TIGU-210141 format. One line per field, with one value per atom (N, C-alpha, C, O, CB): residue number from 0; atom name; y, z negated, x. Coordinates in pm, 1 decimal, padded with zeros to 6 digits. Glycine has a CB too. Example, Ala and Ser with C-alpha at 12.3 -4.5 7.8 and 13.67 -1.06 7.14 Angstrom:
<nodes>
num = (0,0,0,0,0,1,1,1,1,1) .
atomo = (N,CA,C,O,CB,N,CA,C,O,CB) .
yy = (-00569.0,-00450.0,-00330.0,-00331.9,-00447.3,-00225.0,-00106.0,00003.0,00113.8,-00059.8) .
zz = (-00780.0,-00780.0,-00780.0,-00846.5,-00904.6,-00708.0,-00714.0,-00787.0,-00803.9,-00572.5) .
xx = (01319.0,01230.0,01320.0,01423.6,01130.8,01285.0,01367.0,01290.0,01340.9,01408.4) .
</nodes>
This chain:
<nodes>
num = (0,0,0,0,0,1,1,1,1,1,2,2,2,2,2,3,3,3,3,3,4,4,4,4,4,5,5,5,5,5,6,6,6,6,6,7,7,7,7,7,8,8,8,8,8,9,9,9,9,9,10,10,10,10,10,11,11,11,11,11,12,12,12,12,12,13,13,13,13,13,14,14,14,14,14,15,15,15,15,15,16,16,16,16,16,17,17,17,17,17,18,18,18,18,18,19,19,19,19,19,20,20,20,20,20,21,21,21,21,21,22,22,22,22,22,23,23,23,23,23,24,24,24,24,24,25,25,25,25,25,26,26,26,26,26,27,27,27,27,27,28,28,28,28,28,29,29,29,29,29,30,30,30,30,30,31,31,31,31,31,32,32,32,32,32,33,33,33,33,33,34,34,34,34,34,35,35,35,35,35,36,36,36,36,36,37,37,37,37,37,38,38,38,38,38,39,39,39,39,39,40,40,40,40,40,41,41,41,41,41,42,42,42,42,42,43,43,43,43,43,44,44,44,44,44,45,45,45,45,45,46,46,46,46,46,47,47,47,47,47,48,48,48,48,48,49,49,49,49,49,50,50,50,50,50,51,51,51,51,51,52,52,52,52,52,53,53,53,53,53,54,54,54,54,54,55,55,55,55,55,56,56,56,56,56,57,57,57,57,57,58,58,58,58,58,59,59,59,59,59,60,60,60,60,60,61,61,61,61,61,62,62,62,62,62,63,63,63,63,63,64,64,64,64,64,65,65,65,65,65,66,66,66,66,66,67,67,67,67,67,68,68,68,68,68,69,69,69,69,69,70,70,70,70,70,71,71,71,71,71,72,72,72,72,72,73,73,73,73,73,74,74,74,74,74,75,75,75,75,75,76,76,76,76,76,77,77,77,77,77,78,78,78,78,78,79,79,79,79,79) .
atomo = (N,CA,C,O,CB,N,CA,C,O,CB,N,CA,C,O,CB,N,CA,C,O,CB,N,CA,C,O,CB,N,CA,C,O,CB,N,CA,C,O,CB,N,CA,C,O,CB,N,CA,C,O,CB,N,CA,C,O,CB,N,CA,C,O,CB,N,CA,C,O,CB,N,CA,C,O,CB,N,CA,C,O,CB,N,CA,C,O,CB,N,CA,C,O,CB,N,CA,C,O,CB,N,CA,C,O,CB,N,CA,C,O,CB,N,CA,C,O,CB,N,CA,C,O,CB,N,CA,C,O,CB,N,CA,C,O,CB,N,CA,C,O,CB,N,CA,C,O,CB,N,CA,C,O,CB,N,CA,C,O,CB,N,CA,C,O,CB,N,CA,C,O,CB,N,CA,C,O,CB,N,CA,C,O,CB,N,CA,C,O,CB,N,CA,C,O,CB,N,CA,C,O,CB,N,CA,C,O,CB,N,CA,C,O,CB,N,CA,C,O,CB,N,CA,C,O,CB,N,CA,C,O,CB,N,CA,C,O,CB,N,CA,C,O,CB,N,CA,C,O,CB,N,CA,C,O,CB,N,CA,C,O,CB,N,CA,C,O,CB,N,CA,C,O,CB,N,CA,C,O,CB,N,CA,C,O,CB,N,CA,C,O,CB,N,CA,C,O,CB,N,CA,C,O,CB,N,CA,C,O,CB,N,CA,C,O,CB,N,CA,C,O,CB,N,CA,C,O,CB,N,CA,C,O,CB,N,CA,C,O,CB,N,CA,C,O,CB,N,CA,C,O,CB,N,CA,C,O,CB,N,CA,C,O,CB,N,CA,C,O,CB,N,CA,C,O,CB,N,CA,C,O,CB,N,CA,C,O,CB,N,CA,C,O,CB,N,CA,C,O,CB,N,CA,C,O,CB,N,CA,C,O,CB,N,CA,C,O,CB,N,CA,C,O,CB,N,CA,C,O,CB,N,CA,C,O,CB,N,CA,C,O,CB,N,CA,C,O,CB,N,CA,C,O,CB,N,CA,C,O,CB,N,CA,C,O,CB,N,CA,C,O,CB,N,CA,C,O,CB) .
yy = (-00312.1,-00178.5,-00157.8,-00251.0,-00157.4,-00034.2,00000.1,00135.3,00204.8,00004.2,00170.0,00294.0,00404.4,00382.1,00273.8,00523.8,00640.8,00751.1,00768.2,00689.8,00824.9,00943.4,01063.5,01089.7,00954.7,01136.5,01251.9,01377.7,01376.4,01235.0,01485.1,01613.1,01719.5,01709.7,01651.4,01821.3,01932.1,02039.7,02105.2,01989.4,02058.3,02156.1,02299.0,02381.8,02142.9,02329.7,02466.0,02525.3,02647.2,02470.0,02443.8,02494.6,02529.7,02580.2,02393.1,02504.2,02521.9,02618.1,02590.4,02387.9,02727.5,02827.8,02924.0,02993.4,02905.0,02928.2,03018.1,02962.8,02849.3,03039.7,03042.2,02998.3,02927.3,02985.7,03119.9,02801.6,02723.0,02585.4,02546.6,02710.3,02511.2,02381.0,02284.6,02206.7,02317.1,02288.0,02195.4,02219.9,02133.0,02199.9,02335.9,02366.6,02270.1,02220.5,02510.8,02244.1,02161.2,02025.8,01940.7,02234.8,02005.2,01881.9,01808.0,01849.5,01912.9,01698.6,01624.7,01571.7,01550.5,01511.0,01549.9,01500.1,01601.4,01564.7,01465.5,01729.1,01835.2,01857.8,01936.7,01964.2,01790.0,01810.5,01710.1,01599.4,01801.5,01752.7,01660.3,01570.8,01620.5,01736.5,01440.2,01347.7,01294.9,01280.5,01233.3,01266.5,01197.9,01061.3,01053.0,01277.9,00955.1,00820.2,00753.1,00729.1,00737.3,00723.3,00678.1,00544.3,00525.6,00783.1,00452.6,00325.2,00343.4,00386.5,00208.7,00310.5,00326.5,00225.3,00163.6,00471.5,00209.4,00116.9,00172.9,00098.1,00084.3,00308.6,00371.2,00518.0,00566.5,00359.1,00587.6,00727.9,00816.1,00906.8,00780.7,00790.3,00871.2,00859.1,00959.0,00828.9,00738.1,00719.7,00791.1,00851.9,00569.0,00784.4,00855.6,01005.5,01073.5,00824.1,01058.0,01200.8,01237.3,01340.9,01236.5,01153.0,01178.8,01176.7,01254.8,01075.6,01090.0,01086.9,01218.3,01275.6,00965.4,01265.7,01394.9,01507.5,01598.0,01422.9,01503.3,01606.6,01606.4,01712.0,01584.7,01489.3,01481.5,01540.5,01599.8,01337.8,01524.3,01578.5,01729.1,01801.3,01507.3,01775.5,01916.5,01973.1,02005.8,01931.6,01985.1,02027.5,02167.9,02196.4,02020.0,02255.6,02392.1,02400.8,02507.8,02484.9,02289.2,02290.1,02212.7,02185.4,02232.7,02177.4,02097.1,02175.5,02115.4,02044.4,02306.0,02385.2,02374.2,02356.0,02533.4,02385.2,02370.7,02225.1,02195.6,02424.9,02134.4,01992.4,01930.4,01993.6,01970.2,01806.0,01726.2,01648.0,01610.0,01631.4,01624.2,01537.7,01398.1,01379.9,01588.6,01300.5,01162.0,01073.6,01072.1,01114.5,01000.0,00910.0,00775.0,00768.8,00969.9,00666.8,00536.3,00539.0,00597.2,00422.1,00476.7,00478.9,00337.5,00250.4,00548.8,00315.1,00184.1,00175.7,00066.6,00150.8,00291.8,00290.9,00240.4,00237.8,00205.7,00201.8,00152.2,00125.2,00135.9,00250.6,00090.6,00067.4,00201.6,00296.1,-00009.5,00207.3,00330.0,00300.8,00201.6,00387.8,00386.1,00374.1,00491.2,00607.2,00370.4,00460.4,00564.0,00583.2,00486.8,00526.7,00706.7,00736.9,00836.5,00938.1,00792.6,00807.2,00899.4,00993.2,00948.9,00822.6,01121.6,01221.3,01279.2,01335.9,01334.1,01264.2,01315.5,01448.7,01468.8,01214.3,01538.7,01671.2,01698.4,01648.1,01781.0,01778.2,01817.2,01935.1,01977.3,01853.7,01987.7,02094.3,02223.0,02307.6,02123.4,02239.2,02357.9,02337.5,02428.0,02397.5,02216.6,02188.0,02131.0,02111.4,02309.8,02104.1,02046.2,01895.1,01828.2,02074.6,01843.2,01701.1,01623.8,01659.2,01670.4,01518.2,01432.2,01318.0,01238.3,01378.3,01308.9,01198.9,01085.9,01103.6,01245.3,00970.3,00854.9,00760.4,00658.1,00780.8) .
zz = (04997.8,04960.1,04811.2,04730.8,04991.3,04779.2,04638.0,04611.8,04704.6,04600.9,04486.5,04448.8,04428.1,04370.5,04320.3,04477.1,04461.8,04391.4,04412.1,04599.2,04308.7,04244.2,04322.6,04332.0,04091.1,04379.0,04462.4,04396.1,04337.7,04605.1,04405.8,04353.0,04459.9,04548.5,04225.2,04449.2,04544.3,04493.8,04393.6,04564.5,04560.8,04518.7,04525.7,04443.3,04604.1,04620.9,04642.3,04521.5,04504.6,04760.7,04438.5,04324.8,04204.7,04104.8,04283.8,04212.5,04095.4,04122.6,04085.3,04049.8,04185.5,04213.6,04096.8,04089.6,04338.1,04005.2,03889.9,03784.7,03795.4,03828.3,03685.3,03575.0,03472.1,03370.6,03510.0,03499.7,03413.9,03392.1,03466.5,03476.5,03291.9,03261.8,03380.2,03396.2,03145.6,03462.6,03574.7,03687.0,03772.2,03629.3,03689.3,03797.6,03798.3,03903.8,03785.1,03681.5,03673.2,03606.7,03609.3,03599.2,03548.3,03473.4,03536.9,03522.0,03322.9,03607.5,03676.3,03582.6,03624.4,03752.3,03456.1,03360.4,03338.0,03296.1,03227.2,03365.1,03343.5,03465.5,03459.3,03307.2,03575.3,03698.3,03712.4,03658.7,03818.6,03787.0,03820.8,03933.1,04036.4,03862.6,03914.1,04015.3,04104.4,04062.7,03950.2,04227.5,04322.0,04341.7,04385.6,04459.6,04310.7,04314.4,04444.0,04467.4,04191.7,04528.0,04664.5,04689.0,04653.7,04767.0,04749.2,04791.8,04932.8,05022.3,04785.9,04953.1,05083.7,05098.7,05001.1,05101.9,05221.4,05247.1,05200.4,05159.9,05394.9,05206.2,05165.5,05130.9,05144.7,05278.0,05086.2,05044.7,05160.6,05142.3,04986.6,05278.8,05395.7,05426.7,05456.1,05518.1,05420.4,05446.3,05339.0,05371.1,05450.7,05213.9,05107.6,05133.4,05113.9,04970.1,05177.3,05209.3,05322.2,05316.7,05248.7,05424.1,05537.3,05495.4,05547.2,05647.6,05404.1,05353.8,05282.0,05300.7,05258.0,05200.2,05132.7,05235.0,05218.7,05034.5,05339.3,05443.5,05513.8,05552.2,05546.3,05530.5,05590.4,05500.0,05547.6,05622.6,05370.0,05273.8,05254.2,05235.1,05139.1,05259.0,05231.4,05342.2,05317.4,05093.5,05464.4,05577.9,05565.6,05626.9,05702.4,05489.2,05474.7,05375.6,05358.4,05430.8,05309.8,05208.2,05250.3,05167.0,05079.9,05378.0,05421.9,05419.3,05405.4,05561.6,05432.1,05426.6,05288.8,05277.6,05460.6,05184.5,05048.2,05018.3,04938.0,04945.4,05082.8,05067.3,04945.7,04875.3,05060.8,04922.9,04815.8,04748.3,04812.9,04869.1,04620.7,04548.6,04550.4,04513.2,04400.5,04593.1,04602.5,04523.4,04548.7,04752.3,04427.5,04345.1,04333.6,04322.3,04205.3,04336.2,04308.5,04169.6,04076.4,04318.5,04156.5,04030.3,03979.5,04052.4,04046.5,03856.5,03794.3,03705.0,03671.0,03714.4,03666.9,03577.8,03440.1,03404.3,03635.8,03365.8,03231.8,03159.0,03215.4,03153.5,03034.8,02952.9,02920.5,02877.5,02822.9,02941.8,02915.9,02813.9,02825.1,03046.4,02715.7,02616.6,02634.9,02628.5,02472.0,02657.4,02673.2,02538.4,02478.4,02784.8,02490.9,02360.7,02378.7,02446.6,02264.2,02318.5,02322.8,02203.0,02089.1,02323.4,02229.6,02122.6,02113.6,02209.8,02148.4,01998.0,01977.6,01904.6,01816.8,01898.2,01942.6,01880.7,01828.4,01881.8,01981.9,01723.8,01671.7,01753.3,01849.9,01520.5,01714.9,01792.3,01795.3,01881.9,01736.1,01701.5,01697.4,01770.0,01775.3,01553.5,01826.0,01898.8,01816.2,01866.8,01963.0,01688.0,01601.6,01626.5,01651.0,01452.5,01620.2,01639.4,01521.6,01406.0,01658.0,01551.4,01447.7,01423.4,01513.7,01489.1,01303.2,01264.9,01208.9,01114.3,01161.1,01269.4,01224.5,01142.5,01096.6,01342.4) .
xx = (-04981.1,-05024.0,-04994.7,-04997.4,-05175.6,-04967.4,-04947.4,-05013.9,-05055.4,-04794.0,-05023.0,-05089.6,-04985.1,-04878.6,-05174.5,-05019.4,-04933.1,-05010.3,-05130.5,-04880.5,-04939.6,-04998.4,-04950.8,-04830.9,-04958.1,-05045.7,-05014.6,-05069.3,-05177.6,-05073.0,-04994.0,-05039.1,-05023.1,-04938.2,-04961.0,-05106.9,-05106.7,-05011.8,-05040.4,-05250.2,-04901.3,-04800.7,-04852.0,-04813.2,-04676.8,-04937.2,-04983.4,-05054.8,-05054.9,-05074.5,-05114.3,-05191.2,-05104.6,-05155.8,-05294.0,-04974.9,-04890.4,-04775.0,-04661.1,-04836.2,-04803.1,-04701.9,-04682.5,-04581.1,-04738.9,-04779.2,-04770.9,-04674.7,-04628.3,-04910.4,-04646.2,-04561.0,-04649.8,-04687.9,-04483.9,-04681.7,-04770.2,-04707.7,-04617.7,-04913.1,-04753.6,-04692.6,-04693.6,-04599.6,-04764.2,-04796.5,-04805.9,-04707.8,-04689.1,-04940.9,-04644.7,-04551.3,-04432.4,-04393.0,-04501.7,-04376.0,-04256.1,-04278.3,-04189.4,-04150.4,-04393.6,-04419.3,-04537.2,-04652.1,-04448.1,-04508.6,-04613.8,-04721.0,-04834.9,-04554.0,-04685.7,-04785.4,-04895.8,-05005.6,-04719.3,-04868.8,-04967.0,-05055.8,-05150.1,-04896.5,-05027.2,-05103.1,-05216.4,-05211.7,-05011.2,-05319.1,-05426.5,-05375.8,-05330.9,-05557.6,-05382.4,-05333.3,-05443.4,-05558.3,-05262.8,-05406.0,-05492.8,-05429.1,-05314.4,-05509.1,-05500.1,-05445.0,-05487.2,-05605.6,-05491.3,-05388.4,-05414.1,-05345.3,-05228.8,-05365.8,-05418.0,-05360.1,-05306.4,-05379.2,-05465.6,-05177.7,-05114.7,-05000.8,-04958.0,-05062.1,-04952.7,-04841.7,-04708.6,-04619.6,-04833.8,-04694.9,-04569.4,-04595.7,-04708.0,-04461.8,-04492.1,-04507.4,-04551.3,-04632.5,-04376.3,-04498.6,-04535.4,-04684.3,-04750.0,-04453.0,-04737.2,-04879.7,-04963.1,-05065.2,-04914.8,-04921.2,-04992.4,-04989.8,-05090.6,-04930.7,-04874.7,-04862.5,-04958.3,-05024.5,-04716.6,-04965.9,-05054.9,-05202.2,-05282.0,-05030.7,-05238.2,-05376.1,-05407.2,-05514.5,-05397.9,-05313.7,-05332.9,-05343.5,-05425.4,-05216.9,-05262.4,-05266.4,-05402.0,-05452.3,-05153.0,-05460.6,-05593.8,-05700.6,-05797.4,-05628.2,-05682.9,-05780.3,-05763.4,-05861.3,-05766.5,-05638.8,-05607.8,-05519.4,-05403.3,-05537.9,-05572.7,-05490.1,-05432.1,-05329.3,-05570.6,-05493.8,-05442.6,-05327.1,-05268.6,-05554.0,-05293.5,-05188.5,-05063.5,-04977.0,-05242.0,-05053.3,-04939.1,-04808.3,-04701.8,-04963.8,-04813.3,-04689.6,-04625.7,-04504.5,-04717.8,-04706.4,-04654.3,-04622.2,-04533.7,-04755.1,-04694.0,-04667.2,-04732.2,-04811.0,-04522.0,-04697.5,-04754.6,-04643.5,-04545.9,-04864.6,-04657.6,-04564.7,-04625.4,-04741.3,-04538.7,-04548.1,-04595.7,-04500.1,-04379.6,-04605.9,-04555.4,-04474.6,-04542.6,-04665.0,-04450.7,-04466.1,-04526.7,-04590.4,-04534.9,-04420.7,-04705.4,-04778.4,-04797.3,-04844.6,-04914.2,-04761.0,-04776.0,-04898.7,-04944.4,-04652.9,-04952.1,-05067.1,-05029.1,-04911.3,-05178.5,-05125.1,-05097.9,-05226.5,-05335.3,-05013.1,-05213.1,-05331.0,-05395.8,-05329.5,-05294.4,-05523.7,-05597.8,-05705.9,-05777.9,-05658.9,-05716.8,-05821.9,-05917.6,-05877.0,-05763.7,-06042.8,-06144.1,-06211.9,-06259.5,-06248.1,-06216.5,-06273.1,-06387.0,-06371.6,-06164.9,-06499.3,-06611.9,-06602.4,-06587.5,-06747.9,-06611.0,-06609.9,-06750.1,-06801.8,-06502.7,-06810.0,-06945.3,-06937.8,-06853.9,-07032.3,-07026.8,-07032.5,-07173.5,-07272.4,-06990.2,-07179.8,-07310.1,-07363.1,-07299.6,-07301.1,-07478.3,-07542.0,-07460.2,-07482.2,-07678.6,-07365.5,-07281.1,-07147.6,-07064.4,-07255.7,-07128.4,-07005.5,-06892.3,-06781.8,-06959.0,-06919.1,-06816.6,-06805.5,-06905.9,-06848.9,-06684.7,-06663.5,-06719.6,-06696.3,-06514.7,-06793.6,-06851.8,-06754.9,-06729.4,-06994.0,-06700.8,-06612.2,-06696.5,-06773.2,-06505.7,-06680.4,-06760.1,-06677.9,-06728.7,-06819.5) .
</nodes>
């Protein structure tokens, strides 16, 4: 099994950055045996969107750094 990054094509019909740039889309990360199985899992989750389909790509992931951003009562970022 490997991990796939899947996106819902139906949500990106407008002229927006996510339409053509996968980095701008919200990804669904699915473990599956192959791309077809990942597509079928997405179809099960979003059956009304199968006509538009889904983009399925193998995903390697990477190093992720989680950063906490603190704000004051006025919403300004607090630099520590």
